[in-house]
FIMIBA-549661 format. One record per residue: x, y, z of N, C-alpha, C, O, CB in turn. Coordinates in steps of 0.02 Angstrom, whole numbers, plus 32768, in hexadecimal, padded with zeros to 4 digits. Glycine has a CB too. Example, Ala and Ser with C-alpha at 12.3 -4.5 7.8 and 13.67 -1.06 7.14 Angstrom:
% residues 2
82947EE4818682677F1F818682947F5B818682C87F5A81A782357F2081C482827F90816282AC7FCB816582858002818A829E8039819282C07FE2811E
This chain:
% residues 228
5196CCB9AC21515FCC89AC1F5161CC5DAC5D5196CC43AC6E5161CC5FABDF5129CC54AC7F5127CC27ACB85112CBE2ACA25103CBD6AC6750F8CC43ACEF510FCBB3ACD250FECB6EACC050B7CB69ACA550AACB3FAC7A5106CB40ACFB508ACB93ACBE5045CB90ACA65042CBA1AC5C501FCB80AC355019CBC1ACCD5068CBD5AC475068CBE8AC015089CBB2ABD75073CBA3AB9F508CCC2AABF750BFCB94ABF250E1CB5FABCD50B4CB22ABC450B6CB02AB905122CB4CABEF508DCB13ABF75063CAD7ABF45026CAE0ABC75010CAB1ABA6504DCAC4AC39500ACB1DABC64FCECB29AB9E4FDDCB42AB584FB2CB40AB2B4FA2CB5BABC1501DCB59AB4F502ECB75AB0E5010CBB9AB03500BCBD0AACA5018CB46AAD74FFBCBDBAB3A4FDECC1DAB345000CC4CAB655029CC36AB8D4F93CC1BAB414FEFCC8CAB62500ACCBEAB904FD2CCD9ABBC4FD3CD14ABCF502CCCF7AB6A4FA2CCAFABCD4F6CCCC4ABF94F28CCB8ABDC4EF7CCB8AC014F74CD0CAC094F22CCAEAB994EE0CCA5AB7B4EBDCC67AB954E7FCC63AB954EE6CCA1AB2F4EE5CC35ABAC4EC7CBF8ABC54EA2CC01AC064E7ECBD4AC1B4EFBCBC4ABCD4EABCC3AAC274E8ACC47AC664E49CC6FAC5E4E29CC7FAC904EB9CC6CAC944E36CC7FAC214DF7CCA4AC164DBCCC7BAC314DB6CC40AC224DEDCCB4ABCA4D92CC9BAC594D58CC7AAC744D63CC5AACB84D33CC42ACD64D41CC46AC454DA0CC5AACD14DAFCC3FAD134DA6CC76AD474DC3CCACAD414DF7CC22AD164D7DCC68AD784D71CC9BADAC4DAFCCA4ADD74DCFCC74ADEB4D35CC86ADD94DC0CCE3ADE34DFACCF2AE0D4DEDCCDBAE554DB7CCE4AE704E09CD3EAE0C4E20CCBDAE734E19CCA4AEB74E3DCCD1AEEA4E34CCC9AF264E35CC5DAEBC4E64CD01AED24E80CD36AEFC4EA2CD1BAF3B4E96CD33AF724E49CD66AF104ECDCCEAAF314EF3CCCFAF694ED1CC9BAF924EEDCC85AFC54F07CD06AF944E94CC86AF804E6FCC56AFA84E73CC0FAF904E59CBE2AFB14E29CC6AAFAB4E93CC02AF564E95CBBEAF3B4ECACB94AF5D4F00CBADAF6D4EA1CBC1AEEF4EBBCB54AF684EECCB24AF814F08CAFBAF484EE3CAD6AF274ECBCAF6AFB74F49CB02AF3B4F68CAE0AF024F7CCA99AF174FB6CA8BAF254FA7CB08AEE94F4ACA6EAF194F53CA29AF304F78CA00AEFB4F6ACA04AEBF4F0FCA09AF404FA8C9D8AF134FCBC9A9AEE74FA1C96AAEDE4F92C948AF0F5012C997AF034F8DC95CAEA04F62C923AE924F89C8E4AE804F71C8ACAE8C4F33C934AE594FC3C8EDAE654FEEC8B4AE525035C8CEAE4A5040C909AE3C4FD4C891AE115065C8A1AE5250ABC8B4AE4B50D3C87BAE2E50CAC841AE4150C8C8C9AE905101C88BADFF512AC859ADDE5172C86FADDE5182C8A8ADCC5111C84CAD96519FC843ADF351E6C851ADF051FFC848ADA851F3C814AD8A520EC824AE215220C87BAD8F523DC877AD4C5287C868AD4E52A2C847AD205231C8B7AD2652A8C87FAD8252F0C873AD8A5303C87FADD352EBC8ADADF3531AC8A2AD5B532EC854ADED5349C85DAE305394C852AE2C53ACC81CAE1C5328C82BAE6353BAC887AE3C5402C884AE395422C88EAE7D5401C886AEB0541DC8B9AE095462C89FAE7C5487C8A6AEBB5479C8E8AEDE5479C8ECAF1B54D1C8A0AEAE546CC91EAEB75463C95FAED75421C980AEC35413C9B8AED7549CC98DAEC453F8C95EAE9C53B7C97AAE8A5389C943AE71539FC90CAE6053BEC9B1AE555349C953AE6F5317C927AE5252E7C951AE2A52DEC98CAE3752F1C8FDAE8A52C7C931ADF95295C952ADCF5255C929ADD45254C8EDADC652ACC95AAD85521FC94BADE751DEC928ADEA51ABC951ADC551B3C98DADBA51C8C91DAE355175C930ADB1513DC951AD9050FFC947ADBB50ECC90EADCA5131C935AD4750E0C97DADD050A4C97BADF95067C990ADD0506BC9BBADA550ACC9A9AE37502FC96FADDE4FEFC985ADC44FCCC9ACADFC4FC1C992AE324FC2C948ADAB4FBCC9EBADEE4FA6CA19AE224F60CA34AE124F51CA45ADD94FD8CA53AE2A4F36CA38AE454EF3CA55AE3D4EF8CAA0AE354F17CAC2AE5F4EC5CA43AE794EDACABAAE004EDDCB01ADF14E98CB21ADF94E65CAFDADFB4EF7CB0CADA94E95CB63ADFE4E53CB84AE014E28CB70ADC64E41CB62AD904E5CCBD0AE034DE7CB6FADD14DB8CB5DAD9C4DB5CB12AD904DA3CAFCAD5A4DCBCB7FAD5C4DC7CAEBADC24DC5CAA2ADBD4DF1CA87AD854DE4CA53AD684D7ECA8BADB34E26CAACAD774E55CA95AD444E8FCA71AD654E99CA74ADA24E6ECAD0AD1A4EB5CA4FAD3B4EF2CA2DAD514F2CCA44AD264F23CA54ACEB4EEAC9DFAD4F4F66CA46AD444FA1CA5AAD1E4FDECA32AD354FE2CA1DAD6F4FAFCAA6AD25500BCA27AD08504ACA04AD17507ECA38AD2B5087CA6BAD0A5063C9DBACD950A0CA2BAD6350D6CA56AD7A5115CA2CAD845115C9FCADAA50C2CA79ADBC5149CA3EAD605189CA1BAD6651B4CA3FAD9A51BDCA7CAD9651ADCA18AD2151CDCA19ADCA51F1CA36AE035235CA15AE0A523BC9D8AE0D51C7CA2DAE445269CA3FAE0E52ACCA27AE1E52B5CA2BAE6952B2CA62AE8752E3CA51ADF852C0C9F2AE8952CEC9F0AED05318C9F9AEDC5342C9DEAEB752B5C9ADAEEF5329CA1EAF10536ECA30AF1F537ACA28AF6A534BCA32AF91537FCA79AF0753B6CA17AF7F53C2CA0FAFC753C6CA50AFEE53C3CA50B02B5401C9E9AFD253CDCA89AFCB53D8CAC8AFEC5422CAD5AFF7544BCAA7AFEF53B3CACAB02F5432CB12B0085479CB24B00F5480CB5FB03F5450CB80B0515498CB35AFCA54BECB6BB05354CFCBA5B07B5507CBCBB059552DCBAFB03254E3CB90B0C4550DCC0BB06A5544CC34B0525558CC63B08B5531CC6FB0B95530CC5CB0125595CC7CB08755B0CCA4B0BE55D0CCE4B0A455FCCCE2B07955E4CC7CB0E655B7CD1EB0BD55DACD5DB0B4560BCD62B0EE55F9CD75B12655A8CD9BB0B2564ACD52B0E1567ECD54B11456A1CD98B11156C4CDA7B0E156B2CD1AB10B5696CDC0B14456ACCE06B14456E4CE0EB17756DACE00B1B25671CE37B154571FCE24B1615757CE2BB18F5757CE6FB1B1572CCE99B1A35799CE20B16B5787CE7AB1DD5789CEB7B205579ACEF4B1DB578FCF2DB1F057BBCEB0B23D57B5CEE9B1A057C5CF21B173578BCF31B1445792CF5CB1185803CF10B14A5752CF11B14D5718CF1FB123571BCEFDB0E056F9CF12B0B15712CF67B1195743CEC8B0DB5748CEA3B09C5720CE62B0A1571DCE43B0D65792CE93B08B5701CE4FB06856DBCE11B0655702CDDEB03E5726CDEEB00E5695CE1DB04556FCCD9FB054571FCD68B03356F6CD4FAFF856BCCD3BB001572ECD2EB0655713CD51AFBD56F3CD38AF80571CCCFFAF645759CCFCAF6D56EACD70AF4C56FBCCD2AF41571ECC9DAF1E570CCCA1AED456D5CCB4AEC2570CCC57AF3B573CCC90AEAA5733CC8EAE625733CC45AE4E5767CC25AE4F576BCCB7AE3B56F9CC2BAE3B56F1CBE3AE3256D0CBD4ADEF56A2CBF6ADDA56C7CBC6AE6B56E9CB9FADCF56CDCB8BAD8E5689CB6AAD995681CB3EADC356FCCB5AAD695657CB80AD715614CB64AD745604CB46AD3055FACB69ACFF55DFCB99AD885602CB04AD2E55FCCAE1ACEF55BDCAF3ACC855C1CAFEAC8B55FCCA97ACFB5581CAF9ACE85546CB09ACC0554BCB4CAC9A552ECB53AC655509CB0BACED5570CB7CACB65578CBBCAC9455B8CBBEAC6A55C1CBEBAC415579CBF5ACC755E4CB8EAC755621CB8BAC4D5653CBC1AC5C567BCBD3AC30560FCB8EAC075653CBDBAC985683CC0FACAA568ACC12ACF65664CBF4AD1B566ECC54AC8D56BDCC38AD0C56C8CC43AD53569DCC7DAD6C5696CCB0AD4A5712CC50AD625682CC75ADA85658CCA8ADC65677CCBFAE095696CC97AE2C5610CC8FADD1566DCCFEAE19567CCD17AE5C5641CD05AE895608CD17AE7B568ACD64AE5B5650CCE3AEC0561DCCCBAEEC5633CCD3AF35566CCCE6AF43560BCC82AEDD5605CCC4AF625614CCBEAFA95627CC76AFB95613CC49AF9555D8CCD5AFD4564ECC6BAFEE5656CC26B0065611CC08B01355E7CC27B0335682CC24B0465605CBCCAFFA55C2CBAFAFFD55C5CB64AFF855F9CB47AFE75596CBCCAFC4558DCB44B007558ACAFCB0005544CAE1B0075518CB03B02155B6CADBB0325539CAA4AFEF54F8CA84AFF354E9CA6DB03A5516CA5DB06154F5CA4AAFC254A8CA6AB0495491CA4BB0875489CA00B07A5451C9E6B077544DCA6CB0A054C2C9DFB07354C0C99AB05D54D5C968B09454DFC92DB08654EDC991B02254DCC981B0D254EBC954B10A54AAC94CB1315493C97CB1505524C970B137548DC910B132544CC907B154544EC91EB19C547AC90CB1C35438C8BEB151541DC948B1AD5415C95FB1F25443C998B206543EC9B0B23F5420C927B21E546FC9AEB1DA549DC9E4B1ED547ACA28B1EB5456CA38B1BC54DAC9E5B1BD5484CA4FB2205467CA92B2245487CABFB1F054C3CABAB1E45470CAAFB26B5460CAEBB1D0547CCB17B19C54B8CB41B1B554E7CB4CB1905447CB45B18354B5CB58B1F354EECB7EB20E552CCB53B2105563CB6AB1FE54DECB9AB2545525CB15B226555FCAE8B2285579CADCB1E255B6CAD9B1D9554CCAA6B24A554DCAD4B1B15564CACCB16C558CCB08B15555C0CB02B1365528CAC0B13D5572CB45B1655595CB82B15255DACB86B173560BCB99B152556CCBBFB16555DECB74B1B2561ECB76B1D55650CB44B1B6568BCB53B1AE5614CB66B21F5637CB0AB1A55661CAD7B186567ACAECB14156B4CAE3B130563CCA95B181564CCB08B11A565FCB1DB0D65691CB57B0D856BDCB5BB0AC5621CB32B0AE568CCB82B10956BBCBBAB10E5702CBA0B11B5732CBBAB0FF56A7CBEBB1475707CB6DB1445748CB4EB1505760CB29B112579ACB32B0FD5743CB1DB18C5735CB01B0F4574ACAD6B0BD575DCAFDB07E578CCAECB05C5714CAA5B0AC5737CB33B0705743CB57B0315778CB8CB03757A0CB95B0095703CB76B019577ACBB0B06F57A8CBE9B07357D5CBE8B0B057FCCC17B0BA5781CC29B07257D1CBB5B0DB57FDCBB0B11457F2CBE6B1485822CC03B1625843CBB3B0FD57B3CBF3B15857A3CC27B189576FCC0DB1BB5746CBE3B1AA5789CC67B1675773CC26B1F7573CCC1EB2275729CC63B240574FCC93B2395751CBEFB26356EDCC68B25C56D3CCAAB27156BACCA7B2B8569FCC74B2CF569ACCC0B24256C3CCDFB2DC56ACCCE4B3215662CCF4B325563FCCDBB35056D4CD18B346564ACD20B2F85606CD3AB2FC55DFCD27B2BD55F7CD31B2855606CD86B30555A3CD0CB2C75579CCF7B28F5533CD15B2975518CD1AB2CE5574CCAAB28C5517CD2AB25E54D2CD40B25C54B5CD2FB21854D9CD1AB1EB54CCCD8DB26A5474CD38B2115451CD25B1D35440CD64B1AB5425CD94B1C55410CCFEB1E35452CD62B16B5443CD9AB13F5401CD91B11A53D1CDB5B126547CCDA4B10D53FFCD60B0EC53C3CD57B0C253B9CD0EB0B253E7CCE5B0B553C9CD80B082537BCCFEB0A05369CCBEB0825354CCCBB03A5331CCFCB02C5330CC99B0AA536BCCA1B00C5360CCADAFC5533BCC71AFA65350CC38AFAF53A3CCB9AFA05305CC7EAF8352E4CC4BAF5952FCCC57AF1252E6CC87AEF25294CC4EAF5E5329CC2CAEFA534FCC3BAEBE5324CC43AE7F532DCC73AE595381CC06AEB252F5CC15AE7552CACC18AE39528ACBF3AE485281CBBBAE2F52EFCBFBADFA525DCC10AE705223CBEBAE8A51F0CBD8AE5651BECBB7AE665203CC12AEBE51F9CBEDAE1751CBCBD8ADE351D1CB8FADD151A2CB71ADB651D5CC02ADA6520CCB70ADE05214CB29ADCD523ECB01ADFE5245CAC5ADF65232CB24AD89525BCB21AE315284CAFBAE605279CB14AEA7526ACB4FAEB252CDCAFFAE4D5282CAE6AED7527FCAFAAF1E52C3CB0EAF3952CBCB18AF755261CAC2AF4852F5CB15AF0C5338CB26AF225338CB67AF4B5319CB98AF375367CB2EAEE65359CB65AF84535ECB9FAFAE53A2CBA2AFCF53C1CB6EAFDB5327CBA0AFE253B9CBDEAFDE53F8CBE8B00053EECC15B03D53C7CC44B03C542DCC07AFD05411CC05B0725413CC2FB0AE5458CC50B0B0548BCC2DB0AE5405CC06B0F0545ACC92B0B55499CCB7B0B154A8CCD5B0F55481CCFBB1115495CCEEB07B54E2CCC4B11054F8CCDAB151552CCD12B14C554ECD19B1195515CCA0B1795531CD39B1815566CD6AB1885596CD51B1BE5580CD40B1F5554ACDB1B19B55D6CD4CB1AE5608CD34B1DD563CCD6BB1E95658CD87B1B9562ACCF3B1C35649CD7AB228567BCDADB23A56A8CD93B271569BCD5FB2905658CDEFB25156DECDB7B27D5710CD9EB2AC5735CD63B28F5738CD2EB2AE56F0CD8BB2EE5752CD6CB2535771CD36B22E57B7CD25B24857DCCD50B25F5775CD47B1E557C8CCE6B244580CCCCFB252581CCC95B22357F0CC6FB2105814CCBAB29D585BCC8FB2125870CC5BB1E25879CC18B2065891CC15B23E58B0CC6FB1BF5865CBE3B1E3586FCB9FB1FA5888CB76B1C05882CB8BB186582CCB81B21858A5CB3BB1CD58BDCB11B1955883CB00B166584CCAEFB17B58DDCAD0B1AF5892CB05B1265860CAF6B0F35869CAAFB0DA58A0CA9DB0C35865CB29B0B85835CA86B0DD583CCA40B0C7584CCA3CB07C5841CA6BB05657FCCA19B0D55867CA03B0685871C9F7B021582EC9F6AFFD57FDC9DDB0195898C9B5B016582BCA10AFC057EBCA11AF9B57D1C9CBAF8D57F8C99DAF8057F3CA37AF5A578FC9C4AF905770C983AF83574CC981AF405736C94CAF2A5740C971AFBC5744C9BAAF1F5722C9BDAEDF574FC9DBAEAA577CCA02AEBA56E1C9E4AEE45742C9CBAE6B576DC9E3AE35576BCA2FAE2F57A0CA4FAE285757C9C5ADF3572FCA4DAE33572ACA95AE2D574BCAB8AE685769CAEDAE6156E2CAAAAE275745CA9AAEA45762CAB7AEE057AECABBAEDB57CDCAE9AEF8574ECA8FAF1E57CDCA8DAEB85816CA8EAEB1582DCAC9AE885867CADCAE8B582DCA4DAE905800CAE7AE615812CB1DAE3457FDCB62AE4E5812CB94AE3157F2CB12ADF057D6CB65AE8357BACBA6AE9757F1CBD5AEB25823CBC0AECD5785CB9DAECD57E4CC16AEA95810CC4CAEBE57EECC72AEF657B2CC81AEF15824CC7BAE835812CC82AF2B57F7CCA7AF645812CCEEAF63584DCCFAAF575809CC85AFA657E5CD1FAF6F57FACD65AF7157D3CD89AFA7579DCD73AFBC57EFCD87AF2B57EDCDC1AFBE57CACDECAFEC57C0CE30AFCB57F0CE4EAFB157F0CDF3B0305782CE47AFCB5770CE84AFA8574ACEB1AFD85720CE99AFFF5744CE75AF685758CEF1AFD75732CF20B00156E7CF17AFF156D4CF10AFB75749CF69AFF556BECF19B0265677CF0DB01D5658CF3DAFEA5631CF28AFC05652CF13B05F566ACF7CAFEE564FCFACAFBE5662CF99AF765639CFA0AF49566ACFF3AFCD569FCF82AF6D56B5CF6EAF2A568FCF2FAF13567FCF29AED85701CF61AF295682CF01AF41565DCEC5AF2F5616CED7AF1A55FBCEB9AEEC565BCE94AF6A55F7CF07AF3C55B4CF1DAF2955B6CF3EAEE45588CF34AEBC5598CF4FAF5D55EACF64AED655F0CF81AE9355F7CF4AAE5F55DFCF52AE27562DCFB1AE905618CF12AE70561ECEDAAE4255D8CEBEAE3255CCCEA8ADFA564BCEA3AE5F55ACCEBDAE645567CEA7AE585546CED2AE23552ACEB8ADF3553ECEA9AE99554ACF14AE2B5527CF41ADFD5549CF46ADB9552CCF5EAD895521CF85AE1B5588CF30ADB755ACCF2EAD7755A1CEEDAD5255BACEE4AD1A55F6CF39AD82557BCEBFAD70556FCE7EAD5055A8CE4EAD5755AACE1BAD355560CE89AD0955D7CE5CAD845610CE31AD8E5602CDFBADC35625CDC8ADC5564DCE5AADA255D0CE05ADEC55B8CDD3AE1C556FCDC5AE0A5545CDF1AE0F55C0CDEBAE675561CD87ADF5551DCD76ADDF54FECD3DAE0654C2CD30AE01551ECD65AD955526CD1AAE2D550ECCE3AE5654DACCFDAE8754E7CD2EAEAB5548CCC0AE7C549FCCDDAE8A5466CCF8AEB05474CD03AEFA5468CD3AAF13542CCCCBAEA9548ECCD1AF1F549CCCDEAF6654D3CD12AF7054D3CD35AFA254AECC9FAF895503CD16AF425537CD49AF48551ACD8EAF3E552ACDBCAF64556ECD3CAF1554F1CD97AF0B54D1CDD8AEFF54A9CDEEAF3C54B2CE25AF5554A4CDD6AEC1547CCDC3AF535451CDD5AF8A5478CDDDAFCB546ACE0AAFF3541ACDA1AF9354A9CDB1AFD654D0CDB4B01354FBCDF2B01854FFCE11B04D54FBCD79B019551ACE06AFE25544CE42AFE2551BCE80AFED552ECEACB014556BCE48AFA154E2CE85AFCC54B7CEC0AFD5549BCEC3B01C5497CEF9B03A547DCEBFAFA25489CE89B037546FCE87B07B54A6CE99B0AD5499CEBEB0DD5453CE42B08C54E3CE80B0A2551ACE90B0CF5529CEDAB0D05536CEF7B1055559CE69B0BC5527CEFAB0965533CF42B09454FDCF67B0BC550DCF98B0DE5534CF5BB04C54BFCF52B0B65489CF72B0DB5493CF6AB1265485CF98B14C5445CF55B0C654ABCF30B13C54B9CF25B18354F3CF50B19A54EECF70B1CE54C8CEDAB1915529CF51B1745564CF78B1875554CFC2B18A556DCFE6B1B4559DCF6BB1555529CFD9B15C5516D020B15B54E4D031B19354D5D06CB19D54F7D031B11854CBCFFFB1B6549CD00BB1EC5455D016B1D7542CD02FB1FE54B2D045B2125445D003B1995401D00EB17F53D2CFD6B1925395CFE0B1945403D016B13453ECCF9AB1A053C3CF61B1B353E8CF3BB1EA5424CF43B1F453B3CF33B17653C2CF0FB20C53DFCEE4B23F53DDCE9CB22753A9CE84B21053B8CEECB2825415CE7AB22D5415CE34B21953EDCE0AB24A53DECE20B281545DCE1AB21553DCCDCDB23553B3CDA0B25F53DFCD6EB2835419CD64B271537FCD7CB23453C4CD4DB2B753EACD17B2D753F1CCDCB2A953C9CCD2B27C53C7CD02B3195425CCB5B2B45435CC7EB2865401CC47B28653FDCC20B2565478CC60B29853D9CC43B2BC53A6CC0EB2BF5360CC27B2AE532FCC08B2C053A5CBF0B304535CCC60B28B531BCC7AB27552F7CC47B24A5316CC20B2275323CCBDB24F52B5CC49B24C528DCC1AB224529ECC20B1DA52AACC56B1C05241CC27B230529ECBE6B1B952ABCBE2B1715273CBB9B152527DCB7EB14352F2CBC4B1605238CBD6B14851FFCBAEB1305208CB90B0EB51E8CB5EB0DC51C2CBD9B1305232CBADB0C2523ACB95B07D5278CB69B075528CCB5CB03C523ECBCEB04E5295CB53B0AC52CFCB26B0A552BACAE8B07E5287CAC9B08E52EACB12B0EB52E0CAD4B04B52CECA99B02452CBCA5AB05052F8CA4EB0785301CA8EAFEB5297CA33B047528EC9F8B070527FC9B8B047528AC981B0605255CA04B0A15268C9C0B00A5254C985AFE35290C959AFD2528EC91CAFDE5232C99AAFA352C6C977AFB85300C94EAFA55323C931AFE25336C8F6AFE15330C977AF7B532EC958B018534CC93AB0545323C900B06F533FC8D0B0895353C96FB08952E0C904B06952B6C8CDB08252C3C88EB05A52BFC857B076526CC8E0B07D52D3C894B01A52E3C85AAFF15323C838B00A532AC7FBB00752EBC86EAFA75351C862B0235392C849B0385396C83AB08353CBC82AB09E53C7C87CB026535CC83FB0A4535BC82FB0EB5371C867B1185382C85CB1525385C7F5B0F75371C8A7B0FD5386C8E0B125534DC903B1465357C934B16A53ACC910B0FB
């Protein structure tokens, strides 16, 4: 069910008699109300102009955005972390990742910093794999996933978060990591997309993008609240 169905209490019957606009309608925001503003997200309710001169309420979770890194070593192994995720109540296999929570910091720089902080690695070569819109039906959350190669170890800082103190680091052959995706053992969205994209690049089926490629869907509303 999408937000339209939830708001009207129907599965499409409320749209009977509305002329199709076939991609030509402008979904203008008529009003906006903040419902909650926290440290890493905000929730707002917008009143939006809909086709047929209707109005609808859309609830939007604002997010700062994030980056993730497929760190691939010379032996063809990818670095994975096993980290507890409180909302799901269990540990997940993920990529090294972090929020875009430093105002003005370039996403590549965030990725480089998180690789050092989480797994004690730096990389010689960087490229862009994919951009992910995690759940665009209700949030602007997005992740940019990089490919890092030419790895070398560096001192790993002391953990600054409770979950980070508990995470486990492992290196898994890329093929095996992809099999973990299809076995349901890797479910984190940027990890799933990043691992599949990395395999396509390694196999020579696609070409990765430069790290400064345009990111039109990068979250901007929540960073603007924080002065970023």
